[in-house]
N, C-alpha and C positions, 0 to 999 in steps of 0.2 A: 110732622115726622113721628108722632106717636111715641112708642117705646123703642125707637131705633137707637143704634149704638151711640149717637151723639147726645141724645136727650134722656136716656133711661137713667134712673137714679138708684135702682136696686143693685147694689154692688156685686152680689153674688151672680145675679142673672147677667149683668154686664160682662163680668169676667168670663162666663161660660160662652157668651156670643163672641166676645173678642178673641177667644182662643180658637174658635172654629173659623172665624173670618180672617184672622191674621195672615195665614198662608197665601191668601188671594192677593195680598198687597206686598209680599216680599219681593225683593229685586229678582231673586232666582226665578220666581214665577212670572213676574212681568216681562222678563226677557223673552219668554215664549210668545208674547203678544206683540212683538216688534212689528210684525206686518201690519197689524191693526193700527198701531200708532202712526206708521208711515202712510197708510191708506187715507186715514182722516186728514193728516197734515197735507197730503198732496191735493185732496179735494178742496182744502181751504186755500192752498196756493193758487188753484185754478180760479177760485173766487176772487182772490186779490189781483190776479192777472187782468181781470175785467175792469178793476177799479184803478189800476196803476197807469192812468193816462197823463199824469202830470198836471191835471187841471182839477179834478174832482176832490172835494173835501171828504175824507174817510174818517169816521169816528171809530178808531181802532179798539176802544173798549167794547163797543157793540159787536164788532166783527169777532173779537177774541172770545167774547161770551157765547156767541152762537157756536163757534168752533169747539169750545170746551164742552158744550152740551153734546155736540155730535161725538166728541171723543169718549165721554163717559158712557154714552149710549152704546157705542160700538165695542169698546174695549171691555166694559163691564157687563153688558147684556146682549151683545151680538145683534144690536138693532141699528139699522142704517137710518138715522133720523134726518140727516142732511139739512139742518136748520139754517145753515149758512146761505142757503138759496133764498131765503126770505123769512118774513115774520108771520106768514099766513098759516103756518102749521099750528093747529089747535093744541097739540100736545106741548109744543114750544111755549106757547102763550100761557098755557096752564101752569107750567113749571115756573116761569117768571113771576106770574101772578101769585102763586103759592109762596114763593120765597119773599116777595115783596110784603105779603100779608104777615109772614113769620117775622120779618123785621119790624113792621109797624105795630104788631102786637107786643113785641119786646120793648118798644118805645112807649106804648100806652096800654097798660094792663087793664084799664077800665074801659077799653073801647067798646065792649059788648053792652055796656050800660048806657051808651050814648045813641039815641034813636037816629041821629043825623049820620051815624056811621054804619047803620044797618044795611043800606043798599050796597056799600062797599064790601062789607063782611060777606054778604051773599055771593058777590062775584068771586071772592076768595074761596069760600067754601065750595062753590060750584067747580072752581078750578081744581081744588083738591080732590073732589069726588071724580072728576075726569081723569086725573092722573092716577088715582088709586084703582079706577076701573081698567085703565090701560095696563097698569102693572099686574093686575089680576089676570088679564088676558095673556100677557106674556108669560106668567108663572104657569098658567094652565097649559100653554103650548109646550113649555119646556118639560113639565111633568109628563105630558102625553108622549113626547119624544123619548123620554127616559123609559117609560113603561113599554114602549115598542122596541126598545133595544137599539134605538138610533144613536148615531154619534152626536154628542152635544159638546160644545166648547167648555173648557175648564175655566169659566170666567167667574166673575163675582156672583152672578145669578146662581151658578151651580153651587157655590159655597153657601149662599143663602138657603138653598134647598136642603143642604146638609144639616142645617139647624133642625129642620123637621125630622130628618133621619136620626138625629141624636136624641131629640125629645119629641115623640109623636104627639104629646099633649099641647105643643106650641100651636097657637091659633094662626089661621091664614092671615089675619089682620096684622099680627106681629111680624110675619114675614114680609108683608107689604110695607111695614114700617121701615125695614131695612132697605128695601128697594128704593123707596121714596127718598130716604135719607141720603143715599149715595147720589141719586139723580139730582136732587136739589142742591145739596151742600158741595157736590163734587165738581161743579162747574164754575160757581161764582168766584171762589177764591183764586183759582188758577187763571181764569180770564182776567181778573184784576192784576195778578202778578205780571202777566205778559204785557198788559197795557202799561203798567208802571215801568217795565224794562224799556219799552220803546220811548217813553217820555224821558227817562233817565239817560239813555244812550244819545237821544237827539240833543240833549242839553250838555253832553260831555263828548265832543267829537274825537278827542284823543283816545278815549276809552273805546268808542265805536271803531275807530281806525285800527286799534290793536286787536279787537275782537274779530273784525273782518279779515285781518291778516291770518289769524289763527284758523279761522274757518276755512279760508282758501288753502292753507297749507295742509291742514289736517284731513279735510274731506273734499275740498275742491268742489267739483260739480256732481259728486256722487249722489245718486238718486235715493238710495236706501240707506238710512241712518241707523246703525246698530248699536248695541250696548258698548262694544269696544271703541267705537268712534266717540261716543259720549264721554267715556273714561279719559280719552286723549284730549278732549276739549277742556283743558284745565282752566284757562282764563274765562271761558264761558261759565264754568262752575263758580268762579270767583265773582263774576258779574251778577249771577243769580243770587248768590248769598248777600251781596252788598244791597241789591234791590230789596231783598226781604228784610234786611236790617232797617232801612229807611221806611219801607212800606210793608210791614207785617200784615198777613191776611186778616188777623183779628188784633186790634189795638190794645184790647184789655182782656186777655184770657182770664177766666174765672174758675174758682173751685169753691165747694161748700165744705166747711170745716166738719170733721166727724168727732172732734173732741175739743175741749177748751184749749186755746193756745195763747201764749203771751208774746206779743211782738212790740218791741220798742216801748215796753212798760205798760202796754194796754192789753187787757184780757179780751180775747175774741171768743164769744160763746159758741157752743156746738150749733151747727145748722146755719151758720152765717155765710152769706155769699161774699167771698173775698176776690177782688180783681187786682191784677198786677198790671201796672202802667208800662207795658212793653213798648209802646210807641214813644212814650216820653224817655224811657231808659236808653233807647237806641239813639236818642238825640241829646244825651246828657254828656257834658265834658267830664263828669265823674267816671264814666265808663269807657268813653271813646274819644281819642284825640281828634280835634277838629270834626266834630260829629256831623255837621250839616254838609260836609263836602263828600261828594259821591266818589269813593276811593275803593275799588275792588281789591287793591293791594292788601287791605286789611285781612283778606282771606287767602293770601298766598300760603303755600304749605307751611312755611316757617312762622309767618305772622299769626296765622290762625290758632296756633298753639297758645297764644297769649290772650285769646278772646275767652272771657269767663262764660262758662256754660249758663250761669244764672243771670247774665245780662243780655244774652242772645239766644232766644229760643222761639223762632217764628212759627214752629209747628207744635208749640207747647212742650211741656216736660212731664215726666212721670208715666204711670201706667196708662193714662188717658192721652198720651201724645197722639197727634193726628194720625190715624191709621193710613190715610192716603198720601203721606208725605213723599214716598218714593214714586207713587203714581204721578203726582203733580210735578215732581222733579224731572222725570223722564219725558212727560208731555211737554213741559215748558222748553226743555233743551231741544227736543226733536223739532218742535214747531219753529222756535226761534232760529235754529240752524238753517232750516230750509228757507225761512223768510229772508235771512241775511244773505243767503246764496243768491237770491233772485231779485231782491228789491232794495231800493233806497227809500228814505222817508224824511220828511221835513215838517216840523210842527208849524201849524198855523199861528201866526203872531197874535199876541194879546189874549189868548184864551187862558182861562183859569188854570193854574198849576197846583192848586191845593188839593187837599184830601177831604173826601166825604166819609165821615165815620158813622156807621150805623152798626149792624152786627159784624159787618166786614168793613175793610178799608178800600175805597175805590177812588180813582182820579176824578177830581171835580169837573174838569173840562172835557172828559171822555176821550182825551188824547186825540185831538183832530189833526190829521196829517194829510199831506200831498204825497202820493206814492208814485214811484217810477220804477221801471225795471232797471237793473244794474247795467244792461247793455246801452241804455240811454245816456 
């Protein structure tokens, strides 16, 4: 991801980029893209319709990951990727391989020094090159359309191009860094969130029943889910927040100290990477009553006021809080509303229910389910 918004360390340059890109991720702007959120969600529902025969084992994590990739492509870059149709799309495979390589490099910083890893490294670098070449083509098409005075969507890609307008000295490679950052990082965490929601709801039938009742009463069989609908789905909001408490996107968000700090009697020098054990905090009795119980009521309007900001921050805190948090929230709620309108699901017995922690947190068993349409 080069010097993209997630990985860049230059504080001044990061602040400049963030200021230009922030408007693309505000709720007021994302409301304008409701049609895109609904279009990708509907395409995904059509995919699940084919799988909901009451017999086939469906790995929901894989399905959500494909859908989340399609969503970021459509909403952020006006690209119809349609990766939910299968794994044979070279771009889809390149994105997955690039993210996998990113995770493995984080686990083993000496990988490049190990000859037996070189063949794997080449597959990763080839995937990265394919992805960057693709983004270069998309960027060129958009710039050509702008130069011709054609109408272009006001999506994330348009805001990335504004970086160049603000600073003509910025290189093409830096623009590609941002494109790749949102493509790769924008789908993994949201796909994991929705898979964890399915797993948690299936294990808590009373919560699922109440959520279904709310969806039936608030939106019924409505085909297009808009911002006002999502605002009225208050219990869904509580369910999302409780899922994020037990299954945060990143289990140990990290920062680098910019000056010496004293914590608990210890001096932490400048330039030290400091991780916060968010996953452990969320499961600690010190901060939450009965922490291992899945209880969305913790986030009811009254109860949520008692939740300490410094014990619950699934999208991180401070200036570098996740820029895509509203994007992820709208995406997850729109997709889950449509899914619960149309389908029921049953977890396959005896599958692993634990968590795989790498750079992100994902369900170990991939959330294997039997799907059925609700009419069945």
